[in-house]
C-alpha positions as CSV (number, residue, x, y, z in Angstrom):
1,M,-0.1,0.0,0.0
2,T,1.5,3.4,-0.9
3,D,2.3,5.6,2.0
4,P,0.0,8.8,1.5
5,R,2.8,10.9,3.3
6,L,5.3,10.5,0.7
7,P,5.7,12.5,-2.4
8,A,4.5,11.0,-5.8
9,T,7.8,11.7,-7.4
10,P,11.5,11.7,-6.4
11,D,11.8,15.5,-7.6
12,T,9.5,16.7,-4.8
13,I,9.8,17.1,-1.1
14,A,6.7,16.8,1.0
15,V,6.5,19.6,3.6
16,Y,3.7,19.0,6.3
17,A,3.4,22.3,7.9
18,D,0.8,24.9,9.4
19,L,1.0,28.6,8.2
20,N,1.0,30.1,11.6
21,C,3.8,27.9,13.1
22,A,7.0,29.8,13.8
23,F,9.1,26.5,13.4
24,A,7.6,25.9,10.0
25,H,8.2,29.6,9.1
26,V,12.0,28.9,9.7
27,G,11.8,25.6,8.1
28,V,10.2,26.8,4.8
29,Y,12.6,29.6,4.7
30,R,15.6,27.3,5.0
31,L,14.3,24.9,2.5
32,H,14.1,27.8,0.0
33,Q,17.5,29.2,0.9
34,T,19.1,25.8,0.7
35,R,17.8,24.8,-2.6
36,R,18.9,28.1,-4.2
37,R,22.4,27.9,-2.7
38,L,22.9,24.2,-3.8
39,G,21.5,25.2,-7.4
40,L,18.3,22.9,-7.3
41,E,15.7,25.3,-8.2
42,G,13.7,23.9,-11.0
43,K,14.8,20.5,-10.2
44,I,13.5,20.0,-6.9
45,W,10.0,21.1,-5.8
46,F,8.4,21.6,-2.5
47,D,4.9,19.7,-2.1
48,L,3.4,22.0,0.7
49,R,1.1,19.9,2.8
50,C,-1.3,20.8,5.5
51,F,-0.6,20.1,9.2
52,P,-3.7,22.2,10.5
53,L,-2.9,22.7,14.2
54,E,-6.4,23.8,14.7
55,L,-7.8,20.5,13.7
56,F,-5.2,18.4,15.8
57,N,-5.9,20.6,18.8
58,K,-9.5,21.4,18.4
59,R,-8.9,25.0,19.2
60,V,-7.6,28.4,17.7
61,N,-3.6,28.4,17.8
62,Y,-3.2,30.4,21.0
63,R,-1.6,33.8,20.1
64,P,0.5,34.1,23.3
65,G,2.3,30.7,22.2
66,V,2.7,32.2,18.7
67,D,4.1,35.4,20.0
68,S,6.5,33.4,22.4
69,E,7.9,31.4,19.5
70,N,8.2,34.5,17.4
71,A,10.3,36.1,20.2
72,V,12.7,33.3,20.0
73,L,12.8,32.1,16.5
74,S,13.2,35.5,15.1
75,A,16.6,35.7,16.6
76,V,17.4,32.2,15.1
77,E,16.5,33.1,11.5
78,P,16.1,36.8,11.5
79,D,16.0,37.1,7.7
80,A,12.9,34.9,7.3
81,G,10.9,37.8,8.2
82,W,9.0,38.7,11.4
83,R,7.2,41.3,13.3
84,L,5.0,40.9,16.4
85,W,1.3,41.5,15.6
86,Q,0.4,45.2,15.6
87,G,-3.3,45.1,14.7
88,P,-6.2,44.9,17.3
89,D,-6.9,41.5,18.7
90,W,-10.1,41.1,16.6
91,T,-8.1,41.4,13.3
92,Y,-5.8,38.2,14.3
93,P,-6.1,35.2,12.0
94,V,-8.8,32.7,13.8
95,T,-8.0,30.0,11.2
96,T,-5.4,29.1,8.4
97,L,-7.7,26.6,6.8
98,P,-8.6,29.0,3.7
99,A,-5.2,29.8,3.3
100,L,-3.8,26.1,3.5
101,E,-6.7,25.5,1.0
102,A,-5.4,28.3,-1.3
103,V,-1.9,26.7,-1.4
104,Q,-3.5,23.3,-2.3
105,A,-5.5,24.9,-5.1
106,A,-2.5,26.6,-6.6
107,K,-0.7,23.3,-7.2
108,S,-3.3,23.0,-10.2
109,Q,-1.5,25.7,-11.7
110,S,2.2,24.7,-11.0
111,W,4.6,23.7,-8.2
112,H,6.0,27.2,-8.4
113,A,2.7,28.9,-8.1
114,S,2.0,26.9,-4.9
115,E,5.5,27.3,-3.5
116,Q,5.2,31.1,-4.0
117,L,1.9,31.4,-2.5
118,D,2.9,29.4,0.6
119,R,5.9,31.6,1.2
120,A,4.0,35.0,0.5
121,L,1.4,33.8,3.0
122,R,3.9,33.3,5.7
123,L,5.4,36.6,5.1
124,A,1.9,38.2,5.0
125,F,1.3,36.9,8.5
126,W,4.6,36.8,10.3
127,A,6.2,39.9,8.7
128,Q,3.4,42.0,7.5
129,G,0.7,41.4,10.0
130,R,-2.2,40.6,7.7
131,C,-5.1,38.5,8.5
132,I,-4.7,35.6,6.1
133,S,-8.1,34.1,7.4
134,L,-9.7,36.3,4.8
135,R,-10.6,35.6,1.3
136,H,-9.8,39.0,-0.1
137,V,-6.3,38.9,1.7
138,I,-5.5,35.7,0.5
139,L,-6.2,36.9,-3.2
140,E,-4.3,40.0,-2.7
141,V,-1.3,38.1,-1.6
142,A,-1.6,35.8,-4.5
143,E,-1.6,38.7,-6.7
144,E,1.4,40.1,-5.2
145,T,3.3,37.0,-5.9
146,G,3.3,37.5,-9.7
147,A,3.1,33.7,-9.9
148,V,-0.4,33.0,-9.3
149,D,-3.3,33.2,-11.8
150,V,-5.7,35.0,-9.4
151,D,-8.8,34.4,-11.2
152,R,-8.3,30.6,-11.3
153,L,-7.3,30.7,-7.6
154,A,-10.6,32.6,-6.9
155,A,-12.8,30.2,-8.7
156,A,-11.0,27.3,-6.9
157,L,-11.8,28.7,-3.5
158,D,-15.4,29.5,-4.4
159,T,-16.0,26.0,-5.5
160,G,-14.0,24.2,-2.7
161,F,-11.9,22.7,-5.5
162,A,-8.9,21.9,-3.1
163,R,-11.0,21.6,0.1
164,S,-10.8,17.8,0.4
165,M,-7.3,18.0,-0.3
166,V,-6.8,19.9,3.1
167,M,-8.9,17.0,4.9
168,E,-6.9,14.0,3.2
169,Q,-3.6,15.4,4.2
170,F,-4.8,16.1,7.8
171,H,-6.0,12.4,8.0
172,S,-2.8,11.1,6.5
173,A,-1.0,13.0,9.3
174,E,-3.2,11.6,12.2
175,N,-2.3,9.3,14.7
176,G,1.3,10.5,15.1
177,R,2.3,9.6,11.4
178,V,3.5,13.2,11.0
179,T,4.8,14.4,14.4
180,C,4.9,18.1,14.0
181,S,5.2,21.2,11.8
182,P,7.3,21.1,9.9
183,H,8.0,17.3,8.9
184,L,9.6,16.7,5.7
185,F,9.4,13.6,3.6
186,L,11.4,12.2,0.6
187,A,9.9,9.6,-1.9
188,D,12.3,6.9,-0.4
189,G,10.8,7.4,3.1
190,S,13.4,9.4,4.4
191,N,11.9,12.2,6.7
192,L,13.1,14.8,9.3
193,A,10.7,16.4,11.9
194,N,11.4,20.0,12.8
195,P,14.9,19.6,11.0
196,G,17.9,20.1,13.1
197,M,16.1,21.6,16.2
198,A,15.5,20.4,19.6
199,L,13.9,22.5,22.2
200,H,12.0,22.4,25.6
201,W,9.6,24.7,27.2
202,V,10.0,26.7,30.4
203,N,7.3,28.3,32.9
204,G,4.6,26.2,31.1
205,G,3.7,24.8,27.7
206,F,2.6,26.4,24.4
207,G,0.5,29.5,25.2
208,T,1.7,30.2,28.8
209,G,5.4,29.3,28.8
210,A,8.5,30.1,26.4
211,P,10.4,27.8,24.1
212,V,14.1,27.4,24.8
213,I,16.3,26.1,21.9
214,D,18.5,23.5,22.8
215,K,19.9,22.6,19.4
216,D,19.8,24.2,16.1
217,D,21.9,22.5,13.2
218,P,20.6,24.1,9.9
219,A,23.3,21.9,7.9
220,V,20.6,19.2,8.0
221,Y,18.7,21.1,5.2
222,E,21.8,20.8,2.9
223,E,22.0,16.9,3.7
224,F,18.4,16.5,3.2
225,L,18.1,18.2,-0.1
226,G,21.4,16.4,-1.4
227,R,19.6,13.4,-0.6
228,A,16.7,14.4,-2.8
229,A,18.9,15.4,-5.5
230,A,20.6,11.8,-5.3
231,L,17.3,10.3,-5.7
232,L,16.9,12.0,-9.1
233,K,20.1,10.2,-10.2
234,S,19.1,6.7,-8.9
């Protein structure tokens, strides 16, 4: 039986992640930077998958927890793009499901369109303080990428074209099969959860305490993309 977590072809890396997860923001940024540095753009693609924390936890992703991660991880990878939320509380995103759906819908256009929309939505939330729960904001961000056909994306959102993909990916990740955001998979079954990072929480867990990074080894991204490149030759 085919493992639904694995990418269909060796030229893609499956990336399970949520959009309002700071660790995923770091991970996706490092994937893009490492791919560029290794000269693998156009050869290796990122299949951005949904790891919707709100469905796993059955609650909104607590803003205090997100803010505490922001404060720590912005120092780990400052160029990824960060800013503490500046707007009123009632403008804070209550869900990432519509934005996750949009990233899936963009795959019908190209891997490039999906990747660029995913990265732009992360920047919209983390660096620009925009409410990516809202349809018009998602479409504005898509327009700004220059890589997405916005009319096609709007039609896909309005018909629910990719909604089932969100739920299929959520179900493929359940029961500990995907352990966190981000979790990467190659076609040969190799995988990395929160690549290169180990942490613990002090003074409480997510939403009450603060994360402490015990280990951070960005070199694992180069090793993982190198393995992906090797699969293309095997």
